N, CA, C and O atoms as a MOPAC input file, in Angstrom:
PM7 MOZYME 1SCF
protein

 N     34.55300 1     2.19900 1   -18.79800 1
 C     33.64300 1     2.73600 1   -17.80800 1
 C     32.20700 1     2.65000 1   -18.30300 1
 O     31.29500 1     2.30800 1   -17.55100 1
 N     32.02300 1     2.96900 1   -19.58400 1
 C     30.68700 1     2.94000 1   -20.16600 1
 C     30.15200 1     1.50700 1   -20.19400 1
 O     28.96200 1     1.27500 1   -19.98100 1
 N     31.03900 1     0.55600 1   -20.45700 1
 C     30.64900 1    -0.85600 1   -20.49500 1
 C     30.17100 1    -1.31800 1   -19.11600 1
 O     29.17900 1    -2.03900 1   -19.00400 1
 N     30.88300 1    -0.89700 1   -18.07100 1
 C     30.50400 1    -1.24000 1   -16.70600 1
 C     29.15700 1    -0.61100 1   -16.33800 1
 O     28.32300 1    -1.24400 1   -15.69000 1
 N     28.95800 1     0.63800 1   -16.75800 1
 C     27.69400 1     1.32400 1   -16.49000 1
 C     26.52500 1     0.60700 1   -17.16600 1
 O     25.46400 1     0.43700 1   -16.56700 1
 N     26.72500 1     0.19200 1   -18.40700 1
 C     25.67500 1    -0.52900 1   -19.13400 1
 C     25.36600 1    -1.86800 1   -18.47500 1
 O     24.20700 1    -2.27700 1   -18.40000 1
 N     26.40600 1    -2.54900 1   -17.99800 1
 C     26.20700 1    -3.83400 1   -17.32400 1
 C     25.42400 1    -3.64900 1   -16.02200 1
 O     24.52300 1    -4.43100 1   -15.71700 1
 N     25.77200 1    -2.61400 1   -15.26100 1
 C     25.06500 1    -2.31900 1   -14.01100 1
 C     23.60800 1    -1.97000 1   -14.29300 1
 O     22.70700 1    -2.37700 1   -13.56100 1
 N     23.39300 1    -1.22000 1   -15.35100 1
 C     22.02000 1    -0.84800 1   -15.71200 1
 C     21.21300 1    -2.08300 1   -16.10200 1
 O     20.03900 1    -2.19300 1   -15.75100 1
 N     21.84100 1    -3.01500 1   -16.82900 1
 C     21.15900 1    -4.25000 1   -17.23500 1
 C     20.80400 1    -5.09600 1   -16.01400 1
 O     19.72000 1    -5.67700 1   -15.95200 1
 N     21.71500 1    -5.16500 1   -15.04700 1
 C     21.44500 1    -5.93300 1   -13.82400 1
 C     20.30500 1    -5.28500 1   -13.04600 1
 O     19.42100 1    -5.98100 1   -12.54600 1
 N     20.32100 1    -3.95900 1   -12.94100 1
 C     19.25400 1    -3.25000 1   -12.24400 1
 C     17.90700 1    -3.44300 1   -12.91200 1
 O     16.89700 1    -3.64600 1   -12.23800 1
 N     17.89000 1    -3.38200 1   -14.22500 1
 C     16.64700 1    -3.58400 1   -14.97600 1
 C     16.11300 1    -4.99200 1   -14.76800 1
 O     14.91100 1    -5.18500 1   -14.58700 1
 N     17.00200 1    -5.97100 1   -14.79600 1
 C     16.58900 1    -7.36300 1   -14.59300 1
 C     16.03100 1    -7.56000 1   -13.18300 1
 O     15.04200 1    -8.26900 1   -12.99600 1
 N     16.66400 1    -6.93500 1   -12.19900 1
 C     16.19100 1    -7.02300 1   -10.81400 1
 C     14.79200 1    -6.42300 1   -10.68700 1
 O     13.91200 1    -7.02400 1   -10.07200 1
 N     14.58700 1    -5.25200 1   -11.25900 1
 C     13.27900 1    -4.58500 1   -11.18100 1
 C     12.20600 1    -5.41700 1   -11.86500 1
 O     11.09100 1    -5.52500 1   -11.35400 1
 N     12.52000 1    -5.99800 1   -12.99600 1
 C     11.55600 1    -6.85500 1   -13.69000 1
 C     11.21300 1    -8.07400 1   -12.84200 1
 O     10.06100 1    -8.50700 1   -12.81900 1
 N     12.20800 1    -8.63600 1   -12.14100 1
 C     11.96200 1    -9.77400 1   -11.26200 1
 C     11.04300 1    -9.41500 1   -10.10900 1
 O     10.15300 1   -10.18600 1    -9.74800 1
 N     11.26100 1    -8.24200 1    -9.53400 1
 C     10.41800 1    -7.78100 1    -8.42900 1
 C      8.98600 1    -7.56900 1    -8.91700 1
 O      8.03200 1    -7.96200 1    -8.24600 1
 N      8.84300 1    -6.95200 1   -10.07600 1
 C      7.50100 1    -6.73900 1   -10.63900 1
 C      6.80100 1    -8.06200 1   -10.89300 1
 O      5.61400 1    -8.20400 1   -10.59800 1
 N      7.52700 1    -9.03700 1   -11.44200 1
 C      6.93500 1   -10.34900 1   -11.71300 1
 C      6.51900 1   -11.02000 1   -10.41100 1
 O      5.48000 1   -11.68000 1   -10.35700 1
 N      7.32400 1   -10.85600 1    -9.35900 1
 C      6.98900 1   -11.44500 1    -8.06300 1
 C      5.68700 1   -10.87200 1    -7.52900 1
 O      4.83800 1   -11.62100 1    -7.04500 1
 N      5.51400 1    -9.56700 1    -7.60800 1
 C      4.31100 1    -8.94800 1    -7.06400 1
 C      3.08100 1    -9.21200 1    -7.92700 1
 O      1.96200 1    -9.23600 1    -7.41600 1
 N      3.27600 1    -9.41200 1    -9.23300 1
 C      2.14400 1    -9.70700 1   -10.10600 1
 C      1.65000 1   -11.13500 1    -9.91700 1
 O      0.46500 1   -11.41600 1   -10.09600 1
 N      2.56200 1   -12.04000 1    -9.55400 1
 C      2.19500 1   -13.44100 1    -9.35900 1
 C      1.60800 1   -13.60600 1    -7.96800 1
 O      2.34900 1   -13.72700 1    -6.99200 1
 N      0.29400 1   -13.61200 1    -7.86800 1
 C     -0.37600 1   -13.70300 1    -6.58400 1
 C     -0.77000 1   -15.12400 1    -6.22200 1
 O     -1.42700 1   -15.33500 1    -5.20200 1
 N     -0.39200 1   -16.09200 1    -7.01900 1
 C     -0.80800 1   -17.46100 1    -6.75500 1
 C     -0.22100 1   -17.99300 1    -5.45400 1
 O     -0.85300 1   -18.80800 1    -4.78200 1
 N      0.96900 1   -17.54800 1    -5.08900 1
 C      1.59500 1   -18.04200 1    -3.87100 1
 C      1.42100 1   -17.12400 1    -2.68200 1
 O      1.94700 1   -17.40700 1    -1.60600 1
 N      0.70600 1   -16.04300 1    -2.84700 1
 C      0.55400 1   -15.05700 1    -1.78600 1
 C     -0.87100 1   -15.09400 1    -1.26300 1
 O     -1.75500 1   -14.40300 1    -1.76900 1
 N     -1.07700 1   -15.90700 1    -0.24900 1
 C     -2.41200 1   -16.03900 1     0.31000 1
 C     -2.60900 1   -15.15300 1     1.51800 1
 O     -1.69600 1   -14.45200 1     1.95400 1
 N     -3.79500 1   -15.19300 1     2.04400 1
 C     -4.15600 1   -14.38100 1     3.20000 1
 C     -3.30900 1   -14.74900 1     4.40500 1
 O     -2.86700 1   -13.87300 1     5.14900 1
 N     -3.08400 1   -16.03100 1     4.59800 1
 C     -2.30800 1   -16.48200 1     5.75400 1
 C     -0.88700 1   -15.91500 1     5.70200 1
 O     -0.36100 1   -15.48000 1     6.72600 1
 N     -0.27200 1   -15.91600 1     4.54000 1
 C      1.08000 1   -15.39200 1     4.41300 1
 C      1.13000 1   -13.90800 1     4.72400 1
 O      2.04300 1   -13.44300 1     5.40700 1
 N      0.15800 1   -13.16600 1     4.22700 1
 C      0.11400 1   -11.72200 1     4.48500 1
 C     -0.06100 1   -11.46600 1     5.97300 1
 O      0.60500 1   -10.59500 1     6.53300 1
 N     -0.94300 1   -12.20900 1     6.61700 1
 C     -1.17400 1   -12.04600 1     8.05700 1
 C      0.10100 1   -12.37000 1     8.83400 1
 O      0.44600 1   -11.66100 1     9.77900 1
 N      0.80000 1   -13.43100 1     8.44600 1
 C      2.05000 1   -13.78400 1     9.12700 1
 C      3.10400 1   -12.69700 1     8.97800 1
 O      3.81900 1   -12.39400 1     9.93300 1
 N      3.20500 1   -12.11700 1     7.81000 1
 C      4.15700 1   -11.02500 1     7.60200 1
 C      3.81600 1    -9.83900 1     8.49300 1
 O      4.70400 1    -9.23800 1     9.09700 1
 N      2.53700 1    -9.50200 1     8.57600 1
 C      2.09800 1    -8.38700 1     9.42900 1
 C      2.39700 1    -8.68100 1    10.89500 1
 O      2.84800 1    -7.79900 1    11.62600 1
 N      2.15000 1    -9.91200 1    11.32800 1
 C      2.41900 1   -10.28600 1    12.72300 1
 C      3.91500 1   -10.16900 1    13.02800 1
 O      4.29500 1    -9.66500 1    14.08400 1
 N      4.75000 1   -10.62500 1    12.12000 1
 C      6.19900 1   -10.52700 1    12.33200 1
 C      6.62700 1    -9.06500 1    12.40700 1
 O      7.42600 1    -8.69800 1    13.27000 1
 N      6.10500 1    -8.23000 1    11.51500 1
 C      6.45300 1    -6.80300 1    11.54300 1
 C      6.01300 1    -6.14200 1    12.84700 1
 O      6.76100 1    -5.35200 1    13.42400 1
 N      4.81900 1    -6.45600 1    13.30900 1
 C      4.33400 1    -5.89700 1    14.57800 1
 C      5.21600 1    -6.36600 1    15.72600 1
 O      5.54900 1    -5.58500 1    16.61800 1
 N      5.59700 1    -7.64600 1    15.70300 1
 C      6.49100 1    -8.17800 1    16.73700 1
 C      7.82400 1    -7.45400 1    16.75800 1
 O      8.34100 1    -7.13400 1    17.82800 1
 N      8.39000 1    -7.19000 1    15.57700 1
 C      9.65800 1    -6.47300 1    15.51400 1
 C      9.52600 1    -5.06000 1    16.05700 1
 O     10.41700 1    -4.57200 1    16.75300 1
 N      8.42200 1    -4.40300 1    15.74200 1
 C      8.19800 1    -3.04900 1    16.25800 1
 C      8.09700 1    -3.07700 1    17.77700 1
 O      8.64300 1    -2.19900 1    18.44500 1
 N      7.41600 1    -4.06100 1    18.32800 1
 C      7.28200 1    -4.16100 1    19.78400 1
 C      8.63900 1    -4.41700 1    20.43500 1
 O      8.96600 1    -3.80500 1    21.45200 1
 N      9.42400 1    -5.31600 1    19.85600 1
 C     10.72200 1    -5.65900 1    20.43300 1
 C     11.68400 1    -4.47500 1    20.36500 1
 O     12.41100 1    -4.21600 1    21.32400 1
 N     11.69600 1    -3.76200 1    19.25200 1
 C     12.65900 1    -2.67800 1    19.05800 1
 C     12.02900 1    -1.30100 1    19.23200 1
 O     12.49200 1    -0.33100 1    18.63200 1
 N     10.98700 1    -1.20600 1    20.04000 1
 C     10.26400 1     0.04900 1    20.21700 1
 C     11.17100 1     1.17900 1    20.71300 1
 O     11.11500 1     2.29000 1    20.18600 1
 N     12.00100 1     0.90800 1    21.71600 1
 C     12.87700 1     1.94800 1    22.26700 1
 C     13.87600 1     2.43400 1    21.21900 1
 O     14.10200 1     3.63600 1    21.07800 1
 N     14.46600 1     1.50400 1    20.49200 1
 C     15.44600 1     1.87800 1    19.47800 1
 C     14.80100 1     2.70300 1    18.36400 1
 O     15.36400 1     3.70000 1    17.91200 1
 N     13.62300 1     2.27800 1    17.93300 1
 C     12.91500 1     2.99600 1    16.87400 1
 C     12.54200 1     4.39500 1    17.34700 1
 O     12.70000 1     5.36800 1    16.60800 1
 N     12.04500 1     4.49700 1    18.58100 1
 C     11.67900 1     5.80300 1    19.13100 1
 C     12.88600 1     6.72200 1    19.20700 1
 O     12.78800 1     7.90400 1    18.87900 1
 N     14.02400 1     6.18800 1    19.63800 1
 C     15.24300 1     6.98200 1    19.72400 1
 C     15.68200 1     7.50000 1    18.36600 1
 O     16.06300 1     8.66200 1    18.22700 1
 N     15.62600 1     6.63600 1    17.37300 1
 C     16.02100 1     7.04000 1    16.02400 1
 C     15.09900 1     8.13300 1    15.49300 1
 O     15.56200 1     9.12400 1    14.92800 1
 N     13.79500 1     7.94800 1    15.67700 1
 C     12.82200 1     8.93700 1    15.19700 1
 C     13.02700 1    10.27200 1    15.91400 1
 O     12.98000 1    11.32500 1    15.27900 1
 N     13.25300 1    10.23800 1    17.22700 1
 C     13.49100 1    11.47300 1    17.97700 1
 C     14.74200 1    12.18700 1    17.47800 1
 O     14.73800 1    13.40700 1    17.31800 1
 N     15.81700 1    11.42900 1    17.23000 1
 C     17.04600 1    12.03900 1    16.71700 1
 C     16.83000 1    12.68200 1    15.35500 1
 O     17.34900 1    13.76500 1    15.08400 1
 N     16.06800 1    12.02000 1    14.50700 1
 C     15.79900 1    12.56900 1    13.17900 1
 C     15.03300 1    13.88000 1    13.29500 1
 O     15.36400 1    14.85700 1    12.62300 1
 N     14.00500 1    13.90600 1    14.14800 1
 C     13.22900 1    15.13200 1    14.28700 1
 C     14.03000 1    16.24700 1    14.94600 1
 O     13.84000 1    17.41600 1    14.61100 1
 N     14.92500 1    15.91300 1    15.88000 1
 C     15.79900 1    16.93200 1    16.47500 1
 C     16.68900 1    17.54800 1    15.40700 1
 O     16.87200 1    18.76400 1    15.36000 1
 N     17.23700 1    16.69900 1    14.55800 1
 C     18.09600 1    17.18900 1    13.48300 1
 C     17.31200 1    18.07100 1    12.52700 1
 O     17.79400 1    19.12200 1    12.10400 1
 N     16.09900 1    17.64300 1    12.18700 1
 C     15.26500 1    18.44200 1    11.27900 1
 C     14.96100 1    19.80000 1    11.89700 1
 O     15.06100 1    20.82600 1    11.22500 1
 N     14.58900 1    19.81200 1    13.18100 1
 C     14.29500 1    21.08600 1    13.84800 1
 C     15.51600 1    21.99100 1    13.87500 1
 O     15.41300 1    23.18800 1    13.60500 1
 N     16.67700 1    21.42000 1    14.20300 1
 C     17.90000 1    22.22600 1    14.27400 1
 C     18.25000 1    22.80900 1    12.91600 1
 O     18.60900 1    23.98200 1    12.81800 1
 N     18.14900 1    22.00400 1    11.86900 1
 C     18.48200 1    22.49200 1    10.53400 1
 C     17.45100 1    23.50200 1    10.04500 1
 O     17.79400 1    24.43000 1     9.31200 1
 N     16.20000 1    23.33300 1    10.43900 1
 C     15.16800 1    24.29900 1    10.05700 1
 C     15.43800 1    25.65000 1    10.72500 1
 O     15.24900 1    26.69800 1    10.10900 1
 N     15.87600 1    25.62200 1    11.97800 1
 C     16.21500 1    26.86900 1    12.67100 1
 C     17.37800 1    27.56500 1    11.99000 1
 O     17.39500 1    28.79200 1    11.88400 1
 N     18.35200 1    26.79100 1    11.52800 1
 C     19.50100 1    27.37600 1    10.83600 1
 C     19.06300 1    28.06300 1     9.54500 1
 O     19.56500 1    29.13500 1     9.20400 1
 N     18.13600 1    27.44800 1     8.83700 1
 C     17.67900 1    28.00400 1     7.57600 1
 C     16.87500 1    29.28100 1     7.79800 1
 O     17.03100 1    30.24500 1     7.04900 1
 N     16.01900 1    29.30200 1     8.81600 1
 C     15.16800 1    30.45500 1     9.05200 1
 C     15.93400 1    31.63500 1     9.65100 1
 O     15.50400 1    32.78300 1     9.53200 1
 N     17.06400 1    31.35100 1    10.29000 1
 C     17.83500 1    32.45500 1    10.90900 1
 C     18.75500 1    33.09000 1     9.95300 1
 O     19.46900 1    34.02600 1    10.31200 1

């Protein structure tokens, strides 16, 4: 079990180091790419606006209900 845990930790550490290296390397990340990513994200929000709104409303309803339970 300990061996498996150590292996999982090593994989996680390697993944995090890879992500850090990706963000530090700005040579391939130009303004155009950033703008395209933002445009795609905005498009997704527009397309799934109803679904996102429903999810957010459900989350806040749950928070309100649980807050009432705690205060009572």
